[in-house]
N, C-alpha and C positions, 0 to 999 in steps of 0.2 A: 504494500500500500504506500505509494509515493505521494500521490495527491488525493485529497478528498474534497468534496463539496458538501456544505452543510446548509440546510434550509432552516432559517431561524425558528427556534421554539424555546419556550421557557423550560428549564430543567426542573424535575420534581421527583419525588420518591425517596429512595435511600441508596447510599453507596458505602461499601466497606473499603477503607483506604488500604493501600499496600503497607507492608511493614516498613519501618524506618530504614532507609538506605544508610543513613549515617550510623545508626546503631548496628545494622547488619554487618557493615565493614568492620566495626570495632570488635564485635563479638567473635567474628570469624578469626580475626587476627589474634586475639587473646587466646582463643581455643587452640589455634595452630601453634602457639608458643607454650602451651600448658603441658606439663609432664603427666600425660594420661589421656583419657578419652572424655570428650565433652559432646553435648548435643545442643546445637543452635537451631531452635524450632520456630515454626510459623514464619519462614522467610519468603518474601515475595522476590522471586529471582528476576534479575534484570541484567543487562549487559555489564553494568559496573560491578555488581556483586559477583558475576561470573569471572570478571577480570581479576578481582581480588582472590577468589578461590584458586584460579589458575596459577597465580604468582605464589601463593602460599604453598601450593604443591611443588613448585620449583624450589622452594626453601625446605622441602623435606616433609611437610605435613601430608597425612593421608586423609582424604576427605571423601566421604560417600554421601549421597543424597537420596532421600525417600519422599516422594510426594505425599501430601496429606489430603484429607477429604475436601478441604476448602481450596485446593489448587495451589497451595503453598508447598514449601519444602522444609524438611528437617535434615540438617546436615549433621552427620556424625564425624567428629574430627579427632584423629589421633595426632596429638601435638608432639613437638620436639624442639630442641634448641636449633636455630637456623643452621642448616648445612646444605651444600649444593647438590640438589637432585637434578637440576637443569640450570645452565647458565642464562637461559632466556627468560626474561620477565616481560610478558606481553600484556600491556596495561590497557589496550583498547583506547577508549577516550576518557578513562577515569582518572581525574586528577587526584582523587583520594587514594586510589591504589598506588599511583606513582609516588606521591609525597609521603604516604604512610610507610611504604616498604623500602625506600632507599636506605634509611639508617639500618634496618634489619638485614638488608643484603650486605651491609658493610661489617657485620659482626664476625663472620667466619673466615675472613681473609681471602676468599675466592673472588674472582672477577665475574660480575654479572652484567648483562647487556639488557637495558631497558628499551623497549619499543613502545610506540603509541600511534594512534590514528587521529584523523581530523585535526583539530586545533590544539591537541595536547602538547605538541612540540613547542608551541608559542607560550605556554604557561611558564611563568618565571620560576627558577629554582635557585636564585642567587643566595639565599641563606645557607643552603646545603653546600653550594659551591665554595663559599667562604670557609665553612667548617672543615670541609675536606682539604682545602688548600692549607689551612692552618695546621692540620695534622699530617701534612705531606702524603695524602692519600689520592688515589686515582679518581678523577671526575672528568671524563673526557667525552665530548660530543663527536659523532661521526664526521660532520662537516657543517660549518656555519650554524652552530648551535641547534642542529636538528638530530633526531634519532638516527642510529642507536646512541644511547648514552651508556658509557661503560663506567662502572664504579667498582672500587676494590678497597677493602679495609686492610687490617682490622681497625675499627673505630675504637677510640679510647674515651673513657669517661673524663669528668672534670667540670669546668665551668663553661657554660654556653650562654651567649647573649643573642636574642632575636628581637627584631622590631615588632611591635604589637599591631602595626597597621598593614602587615602583609598577611597572607593566608594563615589561619590557625592550624592548617594541616602540617606545617613544619614543626610547630610545637608538639602536636600529637605524635608525629613520627618519631621525634626524639624520646617522648615519654614512653612509647612502646619499647624502644631499644635499650635505653639507658639502664633499666633495672637488671638486665642480663649481663652487663659488663662488671668486671671485678671491682672497679673503682666507684666510689660515691660520686654523684654529679649534682650540679645545680643548673637550672635554666632560669635566666632572668629576662623579663620582657621589658623593653624600653619604649617610651613614647606612649601614645594613645593605644589602649588595649582593646582592639575590636574583635568581634566574634568569640568572646570568652566563653559563651555558652557551649560552643563546639568543643572546647578544651574540657569543659565540665562533663560533657558526654564521655570523653576519653577517660577522665578520672573515675567516673562511675563504673565504666567497664573494667578498668584496671583493678579497682577495689573488689569487684565481684570475682575476679580471678586471682585474688590474694596478693596483689602488688601494692606496696606502700609508697605513697608520695605525700610529702608534707608541704604545706604552704608556709612561707615566711613573708607576710604581707601579701597584698593582692596579686603581685606580679613576680614572685620568686617561688620556684618549685624545687624542692630538695628530694633527690631520688637516691636512696641507699643502693649500693651495688650488690652483686652476688645474690639477687633474689631469684625465686622460682615461681613461675606461673602455675596455679593450681587449677585442675579441671572444674568446670562449672557448666550447668545445663539450664536451659529455660527458653521461653519464647522471646521474640523480638517485638517490641511495641510498634503501634501504628505510626505512620509518618505524617507529621504536621505540615511539612512542606507540600505534600500531595493533598492533604485534607484542605489546604488553602484554596485550591482550585474550586472545589465543590462548595466550600463555605461562601466564597465570593459569588459563585453561580446561584446559590440559594438567595443571597441578598439582592441580586439583580433580577431575580425571577419570582417564582412562587414560594416554594420551600423545599429544602433538601435535608434529610437526616444523614449525618456523616458518622459512620460507625468506625470503631477500631482505635480511637485515640485515648490517651490517658491525660487527664487534666493536671496530674502531678508530675508530668513529664519534665525532664530537664532540657528538652529540645528548645533552642532559641526561637524556632519558627512557631512555637505556641503563641508568640506575639500576634499572630493573625487574629486571634479572638479579641483581645482588647483594642487592636487597631480598628477592626471592623466595627466594634461597638462604639468607639469614639466617633466613627463616621456616621453613626446612626443605625448600624446593622442590628437586627433583632436575632441574637444568638442565645439559645437556651440549652443548658446542660440537662439531659434526660437520662433515664436508666439505660437507654440504648445507644446514646452517643450525643452529638451536638446538633441541635436543630437550628438551621439558618433559614429565616423567613424573609420574604420580600420586603424591602424597605426603601425609603427615599434617603439615599446616602448624601452626605455633605463633605466638602473638601476639608483637608486638615494638613498638618505637617507630619511627615513620616520619616523618622530617623532609622535608616537601614543598616547602621553599622553592625548590629548584632543579628540581623535577619536578612541578609542580602538575597537569599533565594526567594523571598516573598515579593520582591520588587516587580517582576514581570506581571504577576496576576493582580497585584495592588495597583499597578498602572492602569489596568483595565477597570477596576473599581473606581479609581479617581477620574478616568476619562468619562464615566457615566454618572459622576456625582455632581451635585449642585455646588457651584462655587469653585474655588481655587485650591489646588493641592501642590505642595512642594515635597518632593522626595529627596532627602539629603544624605550625605555621608555614604554614597553608593558608588564611589568611583571604582571600587574593585570589581564591579560587574562588567567593566570593560575588558577584563582578563579572564572571563569564564569561557564556556564552549564557544561563545561569540561575544561581541560587544553588546551586552544585553540592553544597555541604555539606548544605544543607537537603534538596535533591532526593534525594541518596543515602540520608540518614537516613530520610526520609519513606517512600520506596518500598521499601527493604530491610526496614524495620520492618513494612510491610504483609505481607511474606512471612515474618515471624517472627524477623527479626534483632533484636539487642539493641544499638542504637546510640543514643548521646546526643550531641547537638551541643554543641560548645564554641565560644567566639567565634572561635578560630583553627584549629579542626579538629574531629575526631571521636574519641569514646571508644567503643570497641567490645569487647563481650564475645562471644566466639565461641560458636556453636551447631553441633551435628553436622549438621543438615540444615535446610533452609528448607521452607516450605509453598507451595502454589500460590496463585494469586489474580490480580487485575488491578492492574497498575501503570502509571504514566505516564512517558513519556520527558521531559516538560517541554520538548518540542521541542528537545532537546539531543542531538546525535549521541553524545557520550560516555556520557550517561546510558542511552540506548537500548542501546548495545552492552554496557555493563556489566551491565544487567539481563538481557540475553540470556545472558551467561556465568553469572549467578546461577541462571538457570532450569535449568541442567544438574544442579544439586544440590537441586532442589525435589521435594517428594513428590507434587505434582499439577501440572496444566497452568498455565502462566503466560501471561496476555494482556498485551501491551505496546501501549499506545496511543501514537500518534505515531511509529510505527516508521520512517516515511519520513525522519525527521530525519537518518539516517545518511548521506544524500546530501551533506551539508555537507562531509564529509571522506572517506567510504569508501562510494561508491555500490554496490559489489559485496559489501558485508558480508553481506547475507542469503543471497546465492548461495554465498559461501564458508562461511557457517555451516551451510547445508544439505549442502554437499559434505563437511564434516567430521562429518556424522552428526546434525546438528541436525534435529529433527522439527518443521517449521513447518506 
């Protein structure tokens, strides 16, 4: 399915969201490092999760999968200390896979070759490059800073300093690897600390698998060396970044019940609930999930520093809200699968939105309805899903090119969209 055409219709009914991709990555990694057998259950398999599984197997983990009755998968993982089963680390388009696993590949002293697809080669890796250079380790691109990327340890513990305004994935990558080293380590975050909630997800996974990390102030992590990951089993919670599409769709339409999320979640994207409520959304917690009912939304200021993945779909909500919205502190979205700020401004403006790009965000004046037309996903799953939500408030059919991009994180999106009344 490369292109789809949607006839506008309000979405209604109920949707069960996929498991959290963020937590799925983290649980699989910790299980692969544990001395024993773990089960990571209720996982919604996507291309990104498959990439992490494939690379963990290259590091020596043995992973089998068993489908469950709900169409998800339970992974049984026999973990180990990283050792080279294969030198090839095929990351697909997954930035999480690449950045989480580079430090782990540097533990055993063997050379690993990281490959990627799409725009992954353009995603910056400067913090790791500086660390490897400082320790005299191999960190070498094939040509002109493109894949393959060759890395070779052995990585040593000690003191590490990372800027807080780059991806939190670098911090998480170090936190996975440093407990396995003989030396104690400390990671200090300098400057504004953005996306801290994602590091908190990593810390919660580490704690579940028996790893100790202590805080010294809000931006210093101390990691004792010589630790051992302990097996742990359990389900992966629902994904708020995916729930956001349906919560916005409900607010723009009739009503949608979104199942599978936990309100006590540490996911930063849980912010979709208070942000939509601040815009006038009618969101209610029920026994079955979160009910999002149609409402007249109003513009607001949205600080995206701790929830960047929400920006594409929130730009849809803002485009159809009364008044003015400013999305700020979102400059890192220019370094995702595509330049998401430019993508959403470009494609929604094709449908009649009034959006102006800023260096760090979007300035949006709401309109009552959008028009039909042809828009492009930029081969980005979140752009495609956001444009699908926007189609529900268009005056004519919307054709989305590159619709297959949703398989990166949410392969069943179009089936769920149709089940909720979307006319594809």
